[in-house]
Wavefront OBJ file of the C-alpha trace (Angstrom):
o trace
v 7.976 -9.762 -28.522
v 9.240 -8.539 -25.131
v 7.576 -9.907 -21.993
v 7.261 -7.653 -18.945
v 4.933 -6.899 -16.031
v 2.712 -3.885 -15.351
v 4.006 -1.180 -13.010
v 0.694 0.022 -11.580
v -1.268 -1.896 -8.932
v -0.502 -4.967 -6.823
v -2.213 -7.409 -9.196
v 0.946 -7.358 -11.325
v -0.361 -8.222 -14.787
v 1.903 -9.835 -17.362
v 2.416 -7.749 -20.523
v 3.858 -8.251 -23.996
v 5.323 -5.525 -26.220
v 6.040 -5.750 -29.951
v 7.522 -2.287 -30.691
v 4.108 -0.780 -31.327
v 1.481 -2.457 -29.195
v 1.230 -3.336 -25.524
v -1.058 -6.273 -24.777
v -1.721 -8.705 -21.952
v 0.330 -11.885 -21.682
v -2.122 -14.765 -22.134
v 0.248 -17.168 -20.335
v 0.674 -15.046 -17.209
v -1.035 -16.509 -14.088
v -2.643 -13.369 -12.638
v -4.260 -11.813 -15.707
v -4.303 -14.420 -18.527
v -4.035 -11.711 -21.169
v -6.355 -9.167 -19.553
v -5.128 -5.581 -18.970
v -6.870 -2.552 -17.448
v -6.959 0.960 -18.908
v -3.979 2.100 -16.825
v -1.857 -0.857 -17.837
v -2.567 -0.517 -21.535
v -1.473 3.148 -21.385
v 1.944 2.394 -19.835
v 3.775 3.255 -23.065
v 2.530 6.836 -23.103
v 3.872 7.522 -19.611
v 7.440 6.952 -20.841
v 7.204 9.565 -23.586
v 5.366 12.342 -21.766
v 6.796 15.857 -21.729
v 6.522 15.831 -17.921
v 9.629 13.657 -17.701
v 12.563 14.854 -15.590
v 15.544 14.346 -17.896
v 18.621 15.914 -16.253
v 19.949 16.474 -12.724
v 19.131 19.917 -11.356
v 20.199 21.840 -8.244
v 19.384 24.957 -6.281
v 20.751 26.234 -3.001
v 17.376 27.427 -1.705
v 13.781 26.470 -2.534
v 13.206 30.161 -3.345
v 15.632 29.913 -6.273
v 15.230 28.433 -9.760
v 16.802 25.057 -10.568
v 19.918 24.918 -12.734
v 21.192 21.867 -14.613
v 24.231 20.145 -13.075
v 26.433 17.176 -13.946
v 25.663 13.799 -12.383
v 29.073 13.605 -10.704
v 28.604 17.031 -9.113
v 25.114 16.174 -7.829
v 26.296 12.848 -6.374
v 29.331 14.493 -4.753
v 27.095 17.106 -3.140
v 24.690 14.474 -1.771
v 27.556 12.413 -0.362
v 29.064 15.492 1.281
v 25.753 16.431 2.924
v 25.417 12.858 4.269
v 28.980 12.949 5.638
v 28.363 16.314 7.312
v 25.307 14.928 9.108
v 24.808 12.137 11.646
v 23.088 8.861 10.773
v 20.069 9.685 12.955
v 19.506 12.872 10.928
v 19.354 11.136 7.538
v 16.154 9.719 6.028
v 15.441 7.591 2.950
v 11.783 7.902 1.840
v 11.218 5.083 -0.679
v 8.292 3.842 -2.737
v 6.274 0.807 -3.800
v 7.024 1.860 -7.390
v 10.677 0.854 -6.926
v 11.834 -2.514 -8.184
v 13.201 -5.020 -5.684
v 16.790 -4.394 -6.783
v 16.325 -0.631 -6.258
v 14.919 -1.291 -2.787
v 17.757 -3.666 -1.955
v 20.546 -1.213 -2.803
v 18.817 1.669 -0.987
v 18.194 -0.455 2.113
v 21.727 -1.862 2.086
v 23.211 1.628 1.802
v 20.957 3.246 4.394
v 20.662 0.605 7.110
v 23.817 -1.350 6.290
v 26.547 1.191 5.634
v 25.425 4.714 6.517
v 23.819 3.061 9.535
v 20.606 5.048 9.571
v 17.496 3.054 10.512
v 15.404 5.794 8.876
v 14.714 3.883 5.657
v 10.983 3.658 5.082
v 8.539 3.597 2.199
v 5.210 5.041 1.151
v 3.839 1.556 1.867
v 3.683 2.955 5.410
v 0.631 4.930 4.326
v -1.226 1.984 2.788
v -0.090 -1.469 3.955
v 1.703 -1.153 7.308
v -1.455 -1.931 9.309
v -1.777 -5.231 7.437
v 1.930 -5.956 7.997
v 1.659 -5.502 11.762
v -1.542 -7.543 11.985
v -0.150 -10.443 9.968
v 2.945 -10.527 12.179
v 0.864 -10.480 15.373
v -1.632 -13.140 14.320
v 0.152 -15.563 11.998
v 3.759 -14.748 12.872
v 5.084 -13.025 9.743
v 4.232 -10.549 7.017
v 2.969 -13.373 4.850
v -0.156 -13.481 2.681
v -1.383 -17.076 3.244
v -3.307 -17.547 -0.017
v -3.346 -16.407 -3.606
v -5.748 -14.533 -5.849
v -6.760 -17.640 -7.801
v -8.071 -19.152 -4.559
v -11.331 -17.350 -5.359
v -12.027 -20.150 -7.844
v -11.868 -22.672 -4.996
v -13.920 -20.607 -2.565
v -17.631 -20.371 -1.816
v -17.724 -16.877 -0.333
v -15.623 -13.769 -0.921
v -16.030 -10.927 1.568
v -14.686 -7.594 0.340
v -14.330 -5.106 3.191
v -13.292 -1.538 2.393
v -12.014 -2.679 -0.998
v -13.246 -1.366 -4.336
v -11.665 -3.921 -6.665
v -13.634 -2.688 -9.690
v -11.577 0.503 -9.648
v -8.417 -0.307 -7.676
v -7.660 -3.908 -8.779
v -9.494 -4.069 -12.074
v -8.140 -7.292 -13.555
v -8.610 -9.161 -10.269
v -12.164 -7.815 -10.208
v -12.768 -9.341 -13.626
v -11.565 -12.661 -12.211
v -14.051 -12.264 -9.354
v -16.869 -11.828 -11.856
v -15.675 -14.950 -13.659
v -15.609 -16.910 -10.374
v -19.158 -15.740 -9.635
v -20.315 -17.592 -12.732
v -18.897 -20.741 -11.160
v -20.877 -20.191 -7.951
v -18.764 -17.827 -5.827
v -20.901 -15.599 -3.608
v -19.657 -12.041 -3.003
v -20.392 -9.771 -0.049
v -19.259 -6.137 -0.198
v -18.961 -4.106 3.003
v -18.501 -0.398 2.300
v -20.061 2.981 3.176
v -20.256 3.572 -0.594
v -22.310 1.571 -3.054
v -19.250 1.253 -5.259
v -18.846 -0.297 -8.696
v -17.717 -3.387 -6.776
v -20.821 -3.393 -4.585
v -22.996 -3.420 -7.685
v -21.863 -6.971 -8.560
v -22.301 -8.254 -4.987
v -24.777 -10.906 -3.932
v -25.104 -8.932 -0.707
v -24.114 -5.307 -0.150
v -23.798 -4.069 3.438
v -23.660 -0.237 3.688
v -21.577 -0.164 6.863
v -21.099 3.055 8.779
v -17.587 4.494 8.430
v -15.563 3.290 11.406
v -17.775 0.260 12.114
v -15.431 -2.448 10.810
v -14.118 -3.710 14.166
v -17.641 -4.066 15.490
v -18.694 -5.976 12.369
v -15.918 -8.554 12.546
v -16.271 -8.832 16.329
v -19.940 -9.630 15.811
v -18.932 -12.506 13.531
v -16.440 -13.839 16.077
v -18.871 -13.515 18.957
v -21.612 -15.287 17.030
v -19.208 -18.099 16.066
v -18.326 -18.595 19.732
v -21.832 -18.170 21.147
v -23.369 -20.620 18.688
v -20.356 -22.953 18.897
v -19.770 -22.694 15.165
v -16.030 -22.249 15.508
v -13.695 -25.120 14.586
v -13.066 -26.631 18.030
v -10.375 -29.037 16.888
v -8.464 -26.381 14.965
v -8.697 -23.829 17.762
v -7.574 -26.313 20.395
v -4.604 -27.557 18.386
v -3.465 -24.487 16.478
v -4.634 -21.268 18.141
v -3.662 -19.325 21.271
v -5.811 -17.106 23.532
v -9.221 -18.607 22.756
v -10.502 -18.643 26.338
v -9.394 -15.050 26.819
v -11.255 -13.975 23.700
v -14.319 -15.994 24.702
v -14.453 -14.371 28.137
v -13.989 -10.890 26.700
v -16.860 -11.416 24.276
v -19.175 -12.373 27.139
v -19.117 -8.752 28.239
v -19.465 -6.933 24.932
v -22.842 -5.291 24.196
v -24.074 -6.797 20.942
v -26.804 -4.213 20.422
v -24.324 -1.345 20.702
v -21.972 -3.028 18.234
v -24.745 -3.517 15.694
v -25.717 0.127 16.063
v -22.124 1.284 15.511
v -21.968 -0.677 12.226
v -24.982 1.263 10.948
v -26.557 -2.023 9.859
v -29.843 -3.518 10.999
v -30.000 -6.821 12.846
v -31.798 -8.225 9.810
v -28.942 -7.226 7.502
v -26.361 -8.841 9.748
v -28.480 -11.982 10.151
v -28.800 -12.293 6.366
v -25.032 -12.040 6.069
v -24.353 -14.522 8.855
v -26.715 -17.097 7.342
v -24.648 -16.962 4.159
v -21.408 -16.984 6.159
v -22.130 -20.034 8.297
v -23.295 -22.042 5.303
v -20.139 -21.368 3.262
v -17.474 -24.042 3.465
v -14.610 -22.001 2.009
v -14.293 -18.297 2.820
v -11.882 -15.567 1.722
v -11.921 -12.136 3.312
v -10.162 -9.483 1.243
v -9.534 -5.889 2.201
v -7.457 -2.857 1.401
v -7.311 0.840 2.350
v -10.800 1.040 3.821
v -9.479 -0.968 6.781
v -5.752 -0.235 6.707
v -5.870 3.550 6.571
v -7.233 4.080 10.049
v -6.196 5.175 13.502
v -7.198 1.621 14.452
v -6.011 -0.020 11.248
v -4.125 -2.828 12.995
v -7.115 -3.606 15.205
v -9.392 -3.767 12.154
v -7.016 -6.213 10.494
v -6.773 -8.310 13.660
v -10.567 -8.424 14.086
v -10.840 -9.681 10.506
v -8.089 -12.309 10.855
v -9.662 -13.524 14.145
v -12.598 -14.860 12.134
v -10.287 -17.084 10.091
v -8.462 -18.355 13.160
v -11.751 -19.293 14.823
v -13.110 -21.121 11.790
v -9.796 -22.710 10.765
v -10.324 -21.255 7.307
v -6.670 -20.498 6.685
v -3.761 -22.323 5.009
v -6.243 -24.391 3.000
v -7.380 -23.911 -0.582
v -10.096 -21.302 -1.064
v -9.699 -19.857 2.424
v -7.894 -17.080 4.241
v -7.311 -13.361 4.842
v -6.206 -11.758 1.556
v -4.793 -8.234 1.849
v -4.961 -6.397 -1.476
v -1.781 -4.403 -1.981
v -2.204 -1.163 -3.903
v 1.246 -0.598 -5.376
v 3.119 -2.769 -7.918
v 6.063 -3.670 -5.660
v 4.977 -2.787 -2.143
v 5.283 -6.489 -1.366
v 8.816 -6.698 -2.763
v 9.815 -3.715 -0.662
v 8.458 -5.406 2.449
v 10.402 -8.568 1.597
v 13.664 -6.680 1.151
v 13.241 -4.751 4.400
v 12.046 -1.430 3.031
v 10.073 -0.536 6.159
v 11.959 1.212 8.964
v 10.451 -1.212 11.480
v 12.339 -4.142 9.937
v 16.013 -4.590 9.093
v 16.122 -6.831 6.014
v 14.476 -9.961 4.524
v 11.697 -9.904 7.150
v 14.292 -9.804 9.967
v 13.858 -7.337 12.812
v 16.352 -5.453 14.959
v 16.930 -8.130 17.580
v 20.601 -8.782 18.365
v 20.745 -12.077 16.496
v 19.279 -10.564 13.330
v 21.608 -7.556 13.455
v 24.527 -9.960 13.866
v 23.413 -12.052 10.857
v 22.946 -9.012 8.628
v 26.240 -7.425 9.723
v 28.087 -10.590 8.783
v 26.290 -10.956 5.456
v 26.922 -7.365 4.394
v 30.376 -7.353 6.014
v 29.597 -4.045 7.694
v 30.120 -2.757 11.218
v 27.649 0.085 10.693
v 24.381 -1.858 10.514
v 21.448 -0.075 12.179
v 20.498 -1.692 15.475
v 17.036 -0.316 16.169
v 13.847 0.625 14.340
v 13.916 3.984 12.622
v 11.566 6.792 11.746
v 8.523 5.845 9.708
v 7.569 7.797 6.594
v 4.852 9.464 8.645
v 7.419 10.621 11.217
v 10.279 11.798 9.009
v 9.100 15.327 8.287
v 8.611 15.992 11.999
v 12.060 14.672 13.015
v 14.323 17.673 12.244
v 16.322 15.740 9.654
v 19.370 17.236 7.946
v 19.043 15.146 4.785
v 15.907 13.628 3.257
v 16.158 11.514 0.092
v 12.761 10.949 -1.553
v 12.598 8.279 -4.240
v 9.722 7.750 -6.696
v 7.076 9.092 -4.352
v 5.464 12.382 -3.375
v 5.091 12.865 0.393
v 3.915 16.473 0.128
v 0.968 15.218 -1.909
v 0.225 11.997 -0.036
v 0.902 12.690 3.652
v -2.093 13.890 5.715
v -2.583 17.464 6.951
v -0.700 18.919 4.011
v -0.473 22.499 5.249
v 1.467 21.201 8.255
v 3.657 18.937 6.100
v 4.588 21.777 3.759
v 5.810 23.864 6.677
v 7.793 20.922 8.063
v 9.572 20.003 4.817
v 10.630 23.627 4.347
v 12.719 23.258 7.507
v 14.781 20.326 6.195
v 18.099 21.819 5.002
v 18.736 19.363 2.173
v 16.017 17.508 0.250
v 16.836 15.205 -2.672
v 14.108 14.010 -5.028
v 14.782 10.998 -7.267
v 11.939 10.801 -9.774
v 11.132 10.100 -13.400
v 8.729 13.031 -13.568
v 9.136 16.716 -12.848
v 5.581 17.637 -11.847
v 5.396 16.203 -8.319
v 4.175 18.332 -5.420
v 7.358 17.535 -3.449
v 9.564 18.991 -6.202
v 8.640 22.460 -4.931
v 10.643 21.731 -1.779
v 13.647 19.874 -3.218
v 17.228 21.132 -3.497
v 18.515 18.409 -5.813
v 16.437 16.483 -8.327
v 17.803 13.388 -10.059
v 16.153 11.848 -13.157
v 15.308 8.177 -12.648
v 14.268 5.655 -15.267
v 10.538 4.798 -15.183
v 8.677 1.659 -16.227
v 9.836 0.551 -19.668
v 13.340 1.955 -19.328
v 14.619 -0.346 -16.588
v 14.926 -4.009 -15.687
v 14.374 -5.822 -12.408
v 11.887 -7.803 -10.351
v 8.708 -7.019 -8.460
v 6.406 -9.039 -6.208
v 2.651 -8.704 -6.583
v 0.088 -8.942 -3.784
v 0.082 -12.744 -3.602
v 3.860 -13.456 -3.620
v 4.292 -13.769 -7.393
v 7.714 -12.478 -8.483
v 8.097 -11.358 -12.089
v 10.698 -9.532 -14.134
v 10.006 -6.054 -15.416
v 11.892 -5.540 -18.687
v 13.317 -2.644 -20.620
v 11.343 -2.119 -23.792
v 13.079 1.081 -24.920
v 16.320 2.962 -24.393
v 16.913 5.110 -21.337
v 15.962 8.739 -21.844
v 18.885 11.163 -22.227
v 20.408 11.439 -18.750
v 18.210 9.236 -16.549
v 19.467 6.251 -14.561
v 17.848 3.268 -12.801
v 17.273 3.924 -9.107
v 19.657 1.173 -7.970
v 22.419 2.783 -9.978
v 21.740 6.185 -8.409
v 21.979 4.769 -4.878
v 25.092 2.840 -5.869
v 26.736 6.054 -7.125
v 26.041 7.658 -3.746
v 27.428 4.600 -1.951
v 30.613 4.594 -4.000
v 31.119 8.321 -3.474
v 30.838 7.641 0.273
v 33.671 5.116 -0.038
v 31.728 1.831 -0.070
v 32.989 0.726 -3.482
v 33.641 -2.927 -2.667
v 30.144 -3.535 -1.290
v 28.467 -1.642 -4.131
v 30.066 -2.923 -7.300
v 27.027 -4.252 -9.149
v 26.859 -4.084 -12.919
v 23.366 -5.467 -13.539
v 20.058 -5.973 -11.720
v 20.658 -9.711 -12.016
v 23.788 -9.420 -9.848
v 21.800 -7.513 -7.217
v 18.970 -10.036 -7.252
v 21.414 -12.907 -6.776
v 22.915 -11.240 -3.682
v 19.422 -10.557 -2.372
v 18.521 -14.216 -2.947
v 21.508 -15.285 -0.852
v 20.386 -12.915 1.876
v 16.909 -14.470 2.012
v 18.593 -17.654 3.236
v 19.076 -15.818 6.566
v 15.312 -16.231 7.030
v 14.115 -19.809 7.377
v 10.780 -19.472 5.591
v 11.747 -17.239 2.641
v 12.494 -19.530 -0.308
v 13.123 -16.732 -2.812
v 16.624 -18.186 -3.193
v 15.021 -20.939 -5.304
v 14.002 -18.487 -8.026
v 15.887 -18.362 -11.319
v 16.348 -14.782 -12.548
v 16.676 -15.784 -16.196
v 13.722 -18.153 -16.065
v 11.516 -15.409 -14.607
v 11.503 -13.819 -18.046
v 9.311 -16.682 -19.225
v 7.443 -17.635 -16.060
v 6.750 -16.086 -12.677
v 8.119 -17.460 -9.413
v 5.783 -17.799 -6.431
v 7.536 -17.943 -3.102
v 6.169 -19.524 0.072
v 4.065 -22.129 -1.715
v 4.894 -24.806 0.845
v 4.075 -22.708 3.914
v 0.918 -24.287 5.344
v 1.338 -23.462 9.033
v 1.684 -20.467 11.296
v 5.092 -18.807 11.398
v 4.993 -17.984 15.114
v 7.611 -19.573 17.437
v 5.073 -22.124 18.728
v 3.496 -22.647 15.280
v 0.125 -21.434 16.555
v -2.005 -18.505 15.461
v -2.711 -15.736 17.965
v -6.185 -14.418 18.700
v -6.430 -10.898 20.101
v -9.433 -9.166 21.585
v -9.809 -5.714 20.046
v -12.594 -3.223 20.434
v -13.739 -0.117 18.634
v -12.315 2.678 20.767
v -13.785 5.435 18.592
v -10.414 7.161 18.196
v -11.072 8.790 14.812
v -11.941 12.435 14.437
v -15.517 13.114 15.548
v -18.092 15.020 13.558
v -19.686 18.090 15.125
v -22.340 20.671 14.376
v -19.674 22.697 12.576
v -18.088 19.743 10.745
v -20.982 17.278 10.242
v -19.606 15.114 7.384
v -17.071 12.274 7.276
v -14.653 12.430 4.348
v -13.845 9.131 2.629
v -11.006 8.810 0.125
v -10.019 6.242 -2.494
v -8.956 5.485 -6.056
v -10.806 5.730 -9.335
v -10.292 3.254 -12.140
v -8.232 5.206 -14.668
v -6.062 7.384 -12.439
v -2.933 6.549 -10.468
v -2.163 8.514 -7.293
v -1.597 12.175 -8.243
v -1.919 11.473 -11.975
v 1.780 12.007 -12.737
v 1.581 9.247 -15.355
v -2.150 8.984 -16.021
v -3.464 12.563 -15.966
v -1.920 13.467 -19.295
v -3.589 14.707 -22.502
v -2.505 11.494 -24.227
v -3.628 9.085 -21.498
v -6.532 10.738 -19.693
v -9.658 8.621 -20.035
v -13.169 9.926 -19.452
v -14.526 7.226 -17.155
v -14.668 9.645 -14.228
v -13.496 13.200 -13.801
v -10.466 13.810 -11.637
v -12.140 16.328 -9.392
v -15.499 15.469 -7.860
v -17.149 14.983 -4.489
v -19.855 12.360 -3.977
v -22.670 13.534 -1.698
v -25.958 11.879 -0.764
v -29.106 13.503 -2.273
v -30.647 14.156 1.159
v -27.523 15.979 2.314
v -27.335 17.883 -0.969
v -30.967 18.960 -0.651
v -30.404 20.351 2.857
v -27.488 22.396 1.569
v -29.283 23.434 -1.646
v -26.548 21.746 -3.682
v -27.314 20.414 -7.141
v -25.325 17.964 -9.242
v -22.376 19.766 -10.836
v -22.355 22.704 -8.428
v -18.994 24.054 -7.311
v -18.538 23.491 -3.594
v -15.882 24.151 -0.999
v -15.005 21.314 1.387
v -13.425 22.497 4.633
v -11.795 20.751 7.609
v -10.002 22.176 10.633
v -6.760 21.875 8.668
v -7.530 23.227 5.217
v -9.934 23.417 2.315
v -10.367 22.661 -1.377
v -12.812 23.493 -4.152
v -14.453 20.669 -6.062
v -17.612 19.714 -7.960
v -20.633 18.033 -6.374
v -21.643 14.607 -7.651
v -25.046 13.941 -6.101
v -25.573 10.194 -5.776
v -27.413 7.660 -3.654
v -24.286 5.493 -3.813
v -22.911 7.044 -0.626
v -24.316 7.003 2.903
v -25.759 10.156 4.422
v -23.284 12.320 6.334
v -20.422 10.854 4.269
v -18.722 12.379 1.261
v -16.119 10.855 -1.070
v -13.260 12.621 -2.871
v -10.791 10.601 -4.985
v -7.074 10.716 -4.223
v -6.427 11.868 -7.797
v -7.410 15.303 -6.453
v -3.939 16.609 -5.583
v -5.344 18.834 -2.844
v -7.101 16.034 -0.948
v -4.667 16.010 1.968
v -5.216 19.641 2.833
v -8.353 18.164 4.451
v -7.186 14.929 6.073
v -6.130 14.613 9.703
v -2.750 13.381 10.903
v -3.992 10.850 13.416
v -1.973 7.625 13.164
v -2.402 4.030 14.250
v -0.265 3.617 17.388
v 1.296 0.364 16.146
v 1.598 0.755 12.380
v 1.887 4.571 12.244
v -0.476 4.479 9.256
v -2.676 7.573 8.779
v -6.425 7.756 9.371
v -7.240 8.862 5.816
v -10.864 7.697 5.831
v -12.365 9.480 8.786
v -11.835 13.264 8.656
v -14.607 15.621 9.796
v -15.497 18.262 7.195
v -18.152 20.803 6.291
v -19.422 21.852 2.869
v -20.174 25.291 1.471
v -21.908 25.952 -1.828
v -20.053 28.472 -4.009
l 1 2 3 4 5 6 7 8 9 10 11 12 13 14 15 16 17 18 19 20 21 22 23 24 25 26 27 28 29 30 31 32 33 34 35 36 37 38 39 40 41 42 43 44 45 46 47 48 49 50 51 52 53 54 55 56 57 58 59 60 61 62 63 64 65 66 67 68 69 70 71 72 73 74 75 76 77 78 79 80 81 82 83 84 85 86 87 88 89 90 91 92 93 94 95 96 97 98 99 100 101 102 103 104 105 106 107 108 109 110 111 112 113 114 115 116 117 118 119 120 121 122 123 124 125 126 127 128 129 130 131 132 133 134 135 136 137 138 139 140 141 142 143 144 145 146 147 148 149 150 151 152 153 154 155 156 157 158 159 160 161 162 163 164 165 166 167 168 169 170 171 172 173 174 175 176 177 178 179 180 181 182 183 184 185 186 187 188 189 190 191 192 193 194 195 196 197 198 199 200 201 202 203 204 205 206 207 208 209 210 211 212 213 214 215 216 217 218 219 220 221 222 223 224 225 226 227 228 229 230 231 232 233 234 235 236 237 238 239 240 241 242 243 244 245 246 247 248 249 250 251 252 253 254 255 256 257 258 259 260 261 262 263 264 265 266 267 268 269 270 271 272 273 274 275 276 277 278 279 280 281 282 283 284 285 286 287 288 289 290 291 292 293 294 295 296 297 298 299 300 301 302 303 304 305 306 307 308 309 310 311 312 313 314 315 316 317 318 319 320 321 322 323 324 325 326 327 328 329 330 331 332 333 334 335 336 337 338 339 340 341 342 343 344 345 346 347 348 349 350 351 352 353 354 355 356 357 358 359 360 361 362 363 364 365 366 367 368 369 370 371 372 373 374 375 376 377 378 379 380 381 382 383 384 385 386 387 388 389 390 391 392 393 394 395 396 397 398 399 400 401 402 403 404 405 406 407 408 409 410 411 412 413 414 415 416 417 418 419 420 421 422 423 424 425 426 427 428 429 430 431 432 433 434 435 436 437 438 439 440 441 442 443 444 445 446 447 448 449 450 451 452 453 454 455 456 457 458 459 460 461 462 463 464 465 466 467 468 469 470 471 472 473 474 475 476 477 478 479 480 481 482 483 484 485 486 487 488 489 490 491 492 493 494 495 496 497 498 499 500 501 502 503 504 505 506 507 508 509 510 511 512 513 514 515 516 517 518 519 520 521 522 523 524 525 526 527 528 529 530 531 532 533 534 535 536 537 538 539 540 541 542 543 544 545 546 547 548 549 550 551 552 553 554 555 556 557 558 559 560 561 562 563 564 565 566 567 568 569 570 571 572 573 574 575 576 577 578 579 580 581 582 583 584 585 586 587 588 589 590 591 592 593 594 595 596 597 598 599 600 601 602 603 604 605 606 607 608 609 610 611 612 613 614 615 616 617 618 619 620 621 622 623 624 625 626 627 628 629 630 631 632 633 634 635 636 637 638 639 640 641 642 643 644 645 646 647 648 649 650 651 652 653 654 655 656 657 658 659
């Protein structure tokens, strides 16, 4: 029996494999033997005929690919890097990489090539949470764990559909409900998650800041905040209090789309709950004011003191299996390594540790900026920016202008492959070994359960081959993932609060390691949390007579991103179709649209054809299309949060035409 961990969402479920069957690990702390439909189908994704199995090359994207030798492909990549300047080179990484892959890529890019342009697709899903955590509590640190729901009285889920995006955690929520946990779901859609809620609040899209500000204002006005905690552990209270004196409560309620009675019902439950967890994901993060939404939410925990104690706190729900590990390593271009920034002292520490004089000294391009930056070389690894970046028509034109695009992927059917010059076959889940960190700081080993396919290689090995070809042989002489992890562990000692160095790589085969367990205080310089006044500035795209609907996006239970691994004849499940558009019955009636009709959805940027799903589960003037529709981002706008540079995926103005 081989123990491993699932490579899909941020819950990170333990798995066991016995040469034929894949089952949940009953001893693993996040799933206790439970597995969702995606996880149980992991085996099929290794054997699919959509695998990329050999390196291929073409001189122009108008030509066909031809098979090349590994050494020739690596030599070509190294030469293109050498012919460019560090500012013109970009590494576009992914939350599907293992920590060891991330470490080698980050070390090569920021440490030896010297380019700060090493970022990850986590930019498009979690960067707003990262920035908000750093502003309010002092570090990108999730201050509680998933099993805290069993010690809590109230769980607030805002813009998070756990029933379809974090299935096993959702099952734990249902279990906790039997023990008395109350659940409030705040969402413009009456999702599968909302259907198990004790209270469902059908908030208007874009009303999140107003909702959480209303909580904070009510706590202050009724003196329900924790005075002792605020006085001893929180900054900026008087400033926030004075700002809230001038905010128009009636206008805020109206912008949420809720009635006063609905909010009062919620607040009665809220103020009578001793332990409170607020969990959220893309419904808040993916916004032109994503950081502000996160800050407004975290403010409520700073005012009540419901943080760093059991059953309390702000719990961000990470979507990808190792987005957290990538953040820890330094996979975002706005950090250098191991949660260290680009201040002089940190650059000095990292330069000494890596024994390199080329370490990047300033923040680089984010994933959402790379295609617009006139790069010479773009290396894309285990992700698909052409599919997942907003305003796709624009992005396709931009990537065509990049002279040399490398795609490292396990699969050949990505949208970005159409624009690549070199494609390198990487080992997927099941063919590689290494570690990943789930959404609540649990580090587990992912194991090989089968041989590597033909000519594929683990991602860390691919980046190491490039490094060695560039002449950095001494610094990149790793033989196993364990050796990489041990160096990474040593590096975490540069950061005072990261205790990942205490983990035992071999022991993690049998039991997970949870870092940061002893952190029970703010990680700011003065050890106090920071309140910030934020307001809804209505920066998202506005509807109009021509474009009267707001497009919402999100996951469905059985599909993963573009369906590279899950939309296969052998794995496709029939829970929901891949291509549908939820529309409210009143809106459908006005447009003479019936359930199942073919419709065209159009924005200022593009259009797609889909099938109407008429349902009362979505607010009027909103529609929902899942991200498993590969054409979704022909519609979305490329407005970004000014601090996190995360896209505003959930607020694009569209119109609908019946076909």
